[in-house]
One Martini backbone bead per residue (centre of mass of N, CA, C, O) as a GRO file, in nm:
protein
  200
    1UNK     BB    1   1.817   6.823  -6.290
    2UNK     BB    2   1.844   6.564  -6.444
    3UNK     BB    3   2.141   6.520  -6.375
    4UNK     BB    4   2.104   6.504  -6.062
    5UNK     BB    5   1.903   6.274  -6.063
    6UNK     BB    6   2.096   6.068  -6.197
    7UNK     BB    7   2.319   6.089  -5.988
    8UNK     BB    8   2.156   5.996  -5.738
    9UNK     BB    9   2.064   5.732  -5.859
   10UNK     BB   10   2.351   5.613  -5.897
   11UNK     BB   11   2.438   5.630  -5.602
   12UNK     BB   12   2.208   5.455  -5.488
   13UNK     BB   13   2.273   5.202  -5.651
   14UNK     BB   14   2.563   5.161  -5.542
   15UNK     BB   15   2.484   5.125  -5.247
   16UNK     BB   16   2.302   4.879  -5.284
   17UNK     BB   17   2.516   4.699  -5.416
   18UNK     BB   18   2.720   4.706  -5.182
   19UNK     BB   19   2.536   4.583  -4.960
   20UNK     BB   20   2.458   4.328  -5.114
   21UNK     BB   21   2.745   4.219  -5.143
   22UNK     BB   22   2.810   4.206  -4.842
   23UNK     BB   23   2.581   4.012  -4.760
   24UNK     BB   24   2.658   3.780  -4.943
   25UNK     BB   25   2.941   3.726  -4.825
   26UNK     BB   26   2.855   3.682  -4.528
   27UNK     BB   27   2.643   3.435  -4.589
   28UNK     BB   28   2.850   3.257  -4.792
   29UNK     BB   29   3.084   3.221  -4.634
   30UNK     BB   30   3.357   2.977  -4.605
   31UNK     BB   31   3.552   2.779  -4.440
   32UNK     BB   32   3.891   2.699  -4.516
   33UNK     BB   33   4.050   2.368  -4.485
   34UNK     BB   34   4.328   2.164  -4.459
   35UNK     BB   35   4.322   1.827  -4.388
   36UNK     BB   36   4.489   1.605  -4.247
   37UNK     BB   37   4.501   1.267  -4.296
   38UNK     BB   38   4.541   1.175  -3.992
   39UNK     BB   39   4.256   1.297  -3.905
   40UNK     BB   40   4.068   1.130  -4.122
   41UNK     BB   41   4.186   0.829  -3.997
   42UNK     BB   42   4.024   0.782  -3.764
   43UNK     BB   43   3.907   0.553  -3.539
   44UNK     BB   44   3.606   0.437  -3.481
   45UNK     BB   45   3.356   0.258  -3.384
   46UNK     BB   46   3.098   0.193  -3.593
   47UNK     BB   47   3.030   0.453  -3.781
   48UNK     BB   48   3.140   0.727  -3.635
   49UNK     BB   49   3.394   0.999  -3.636
   50UNK     BB   50   3.438   1.280  -3.429
   51UNK     BB   51   3.638   1.576  -3.491
   52UNK     BB   52   3.810   1.851  -3.354
   53UNK     BB   53   3.934   2.152  -3.515
   54UNK     BB   54   4.165   2.411  -3.465
   55UNK     BB   55   4.115   2.707  -3.681
   56UNK     BB   56   4.138   3.031  -3.700
   57UNK     BB   57   3.942   3.051  -3.428
   58UNK     BB   58   3.805   2.768  -3.504
   59UNK     BB   59   3.575   2.503  -3.511
   60UNK     BB   60   3.596   2.174  -3.665
   61UNK     BB   61   3.424   1.916  -3.819
   62UNK     BB   62   3.519   1.572  -3.838
   63UNK     BB   63   3.383   1.314  -4.046
   64UNK     BB   64   3.421   0.962  -4.023
   65UNK     BB   65   3.340   0.698  -4.224
   66UNK     BB   66   3.299   0.377  -4.124
   67UNK     BB   67   3.403   0.081  -4.281
   68UNK     BB   68   3.314  -0.255  -4.364
   69UNK     BB   69   3.422  -0.566  -4.386
   70UNK     BB   70   3.342  -0.909  -4.490
   71UNK     BB   71   3.289  -1.228  -4.356
   72UNK     BB   72   3.246  -1.585  -4.394
   73UNK     BB   73   3.084  -1.826  -4.203
   74UNK     BB   74   3.129  -2.193  -4.237
   75UNK     BB   75   2.963  -2.499  -4.091
   76UNK     BB   76   2.862  -2.822  -4.120
   77UNK     BB   77   2.858  -2.912  -3.818
   78UNK     BB   78   2.675  -2.657  -3.736
   79UNK     BB   79   2.483  -2.567  -3.979
   80UNK     BB   80   2.619  -2.274  -4.045
   81UNK     BB   81   2.591  -1.921  -4.142
   82UNK     BB   82   2.786  -1.606  -4.143
   83UNK     BB   83   2.844  -1.272  -4.088
   84UNK     BB   84   3.148  -1.066  -4.037
   85UNK     BB   85   3.367  -0.850  -3.933
   86UNK     BB   86   3.707  -0.843  -4.034
   87UNK     BB   87   3.851  -0.749  -3.765
   88UNK     BB   88   3.770  -1.010  -3.670
   89UNK     BB   89   3.809  -1.317  -3.491
   90UNK     BB   90   3.809  -1.669  -3.518
   91UNK     BB   91   3.727  -1.963  -3.303
   92UNK     BB   92   3.751  -2.309  -3.289
   93UNK     BB   93   3.674  -2.487  -3.010
   94UNK     BB   94   3.451  -2.667  -3.129
   95UNK     BB   95   3.245  -2.818  -3.351
   96UNK     BB   96   2.996  -2.630  -3.190
   97UNK     BB   97   3.212  -2.390  -3.123
   98UNK     BB   98   3.233  -2.029  -3.153
   99UNK     BB   99   3.446  -1.738  -3.171
  100UNK     BB  100   3.445  -1.373  -3.121
  101UNK     BB  101   3.712  -1.124  -3.165
  102UNK     BB  102   3.936  -0.874  -3.082
  103UNK     BB  103   4.277  -0.851  -3.172
  104UNK     BB  104   4.347  -0.575  -2.998
  105UNK     BB  105   4.251  -0.759  -2.762
  106UNK     BB  106   4.208  -0.936  -2.492
  107UNK     BB  107   4.053  -1.233  -2.463
  108UNK     BB  108   3.739  -1.269  -2.299
  109UNK     BB  109   3.434  -1.337  -2.167
  110UNK     BB  110   3.361  -1.015  -2.166
  111UNK     BB  111   3.449  -0.979  -2.510
  112UNK     BB  112   3.318  -1.251  -2.615
  113UNK     BB  113   3.170  -1.424  -2.878
  114UNK     BB  114   2.931  -1.691  -2.864
  115UNK     BB  115   2.867  -1.993  -3.073
  116UNK     BB  116   2.606  -2.235  -3.066
  117UNK     BB  117   2.546  -2.563  -3.233
  118UNK     BB  118   2.251  -2.774  -3.262
  119UNK     BB  119   2.044  -3.058  -3.208
  120UNK     BB  120   1.683  -3.045  -3.156
  121UNK     BB  121   1.392  -3.135  -3.111
  122UNK     BB  122   1.143  -2.940  -3.216
  123UNK     BB  123   0.932  -3.015  -2.957
  124UNK     BB  124   1.153  -2.951  -2.758
  125UNK     BB  125   1.219  -2.799  -2.419
  126UNK     BB  126   1.475  -2.970  -2.361
  127UNK     BB  127   1.743  -2.744  -2.288
  128UNK     BB  128   2.087  -2.703  -2.244
  129UNK     BB  129   2.286  -2.458  -2.168
  130UNK     BB  130   2.643  -2.443  -2.268
  131UNK     BB  131   2.664  -2.250  -2.004
  132UNK     BB  132   2.733  -2.054  -1.753
  133UNK     BB  133   2.518  -1.984  -1.482
  134UNK     BB  134   2.463  -1.733  -1.235
  135UNK     BB  135   2.145  -1.812  -1.242
  136UNK     BB  136   1.843  -1.730  -1.286
  137UNK     BB  137   1.575  -1.659  -1.463
  138UNK     BB  138   1.485  -1.318  -1.529
  139UNK     BB  139   1.452  -1.294  -1.858
  140UNK     BB  140   1.203  -1.304  -2.131
  141UNK     BB  141   1.199  -1.266  -2.499
  142UNK     BB  142   1.076  -1.197  -2.801
  143UNK     BB  143   1.235  -1.201  -3.120
  144UNK     BB  144   1.294  -1.075  -3.437
  145UNK     BB  145   1.319  -1.290  -3.723
  146UNK     BB  146   1.336  -1.432  -4.035
  147UNK     BB  147   1.416  -1.766  -3.967
  148UNK     BB  148   1.350  -1.755  -3.652
  149UNK     BB  149   1.299  -1.864  -3.336
  150UNK     BB  150   1.329  -1.610  -3.074
  151UNK     BB  151   1.525  -1.556  -2.772
  152UNK     BB  152   1.569  -1.358  -2.482
  153UNK     BB  153   1.806  -1.434  -2.216
  154UNK     BB  154   1.830  -1.374  -1.856
  155UNK     BB  155   2.084  -1.430  -1.613
  156UNK     BB  156   2.074  -1.417  -1.240
  157UNK     BB  157   2.215  -1.337  -0.891
  158UNK     BB  158   2.216  -0.998  -0.857
  159UNK     BB  159   2.520  -0.940  -0.979
  160UNK     BB  160   2.522  -1.139  -1.212
  161UNK     BB  161   2.502  -1.147  -1.580
  162UNK     BB  162   2.347  -1.314  -1.871
  163UNK     BB  163   2.320  -1.325  -2.231
  164UNK     BB  164   2.082  -1.474  -2.464
  165UNK     BB  165   2.046  -1.612  -2.794
  166UNK     BB  166   1.770  -1.812  -2.911
  167UNK     BB  167   1.770  -2.027  -3.194
  168UNK     BB  168   1.498  -2.170  -3.397
  169UNK     BB  169   1.496  -2.445  -3.657
  170UNK     BB  170   1.346  -2.689  -3.612
  171UNK     BB  171   1.633  -2.883  -3.508
  172UNK     BB  172   1.775  -2.608  -3.480
  173UNK     BB  173   2.017  -2.482  -3.236
  174UNK     BB  174   2.103  -2.147  -3.122
  175UNK     BB  175   2.368  -2.002  -2.918
  176UNK     BB  176   2.413  -1.665  -2.802
  177UNK     BB  177   2.674  -1.511  -2.632
  178UNK     BB  178   2.670  -1.218  -2.460
  179UNK     BB  179   2.876  -0.992  -2.369
  180UNK     BB  180   2.934  -0.760  -2.133
  181UNK     BB  181   3.130  -0.637  -2.353
  182UNK     BB  182   3.013  -0.488  -2.667
  183UNK     BB  183   3.214  -0.280  -2.808
  184UNK     BB  184   3.370  -0.504  -3.001
  185UNK     BB  185   3.074  -0.667  -3.112
  186UNK     BB  186   2.821  -0.505  -3.205
  187UNK     BB  187   2.834  -0.536  -3.515
  188UNK     BB  188   2.829  -0.847  -3.517
  189UNK     BB  189   2.552  -0.895  -3.398
  190UNK     BB  190   2.392  -0.757  -3.623
  191UNK     BB  191   2.506  -0.922  -3.862
  192UNK     BB  192   2.438  -1.207  -3.767
  193UNK     BB  193   2.126  -1.171  -3.727
  194UNK     BB  194   2.092  -1.097  -4.050
  195UNK     BB  195   2.268  -1.376  -4.171
  196UNK     BB  196   2.181  -1.620  -4.037
  197UNK     BB  197   2.202  -1.976  -4.132
  198UNK     BB  198   2.119  -2.266  -4.264
  199UNK     BB  199   2.237  -2.526  -4.478
  200UNK     BB  200   1.962  -2.748  -4.432
   0.00000   0.00000   0.00000
C-alpha cells in the first residue's frame, strides 16, 4: 500500500509539473524575428516612426526613435542666436531677416519659417510687422518664455490667416512668422523658442 501511495504521489507530482511547465512556456514565450535594417531606418516625422511588419502570421510593431543633431545660428547684426535641427537649411535674406526650410522640399512661404530681428525703443508700442498681413488682428495672447515678453498674434481676412510670435527684450524685438504648413519645421519652432537669446 505504501508503494502504491508513493507511486500515485509521484504520478500526481509529474502531472502538476507538466502542466506548470506548459503554462510557463505559454505565458512567457515571445515571438522572435530578425528585422531587416532597411525597415528600422525609416524616417519618421518628429519623434517616432512606427511600422508594422507581418511575420509568421502575426503583426509586429517596429518603433524607430528619430534623433536630431543641432546647429547654432548666430548673427551680430540681428543680435540673436538660436539652435535649429540640422536637417534644415537657413538663408540670410536681409541683414535682419533669416529663413529656415526643409531642403527636401521646394521652399515656399507656406512651409518656410521666417525670423526677423530689429531694435525698437523698449517702451514703444508702435511697431510695424515687416510681413504682409492678410487682414486685421484676429487673436492675441501672451505666451510664456524664459527670456522674453512674448505674444502670439493671428491676422486674418476670414479666408487666409497668418500667425506670428513676437518676442521683446529691452529694445530688441523679434518676429517669428509661423508657416501655414508647419509639418517641416515643427521641431525647429520648439527648439528655437527654447534656445533663442540676444547676444548683448
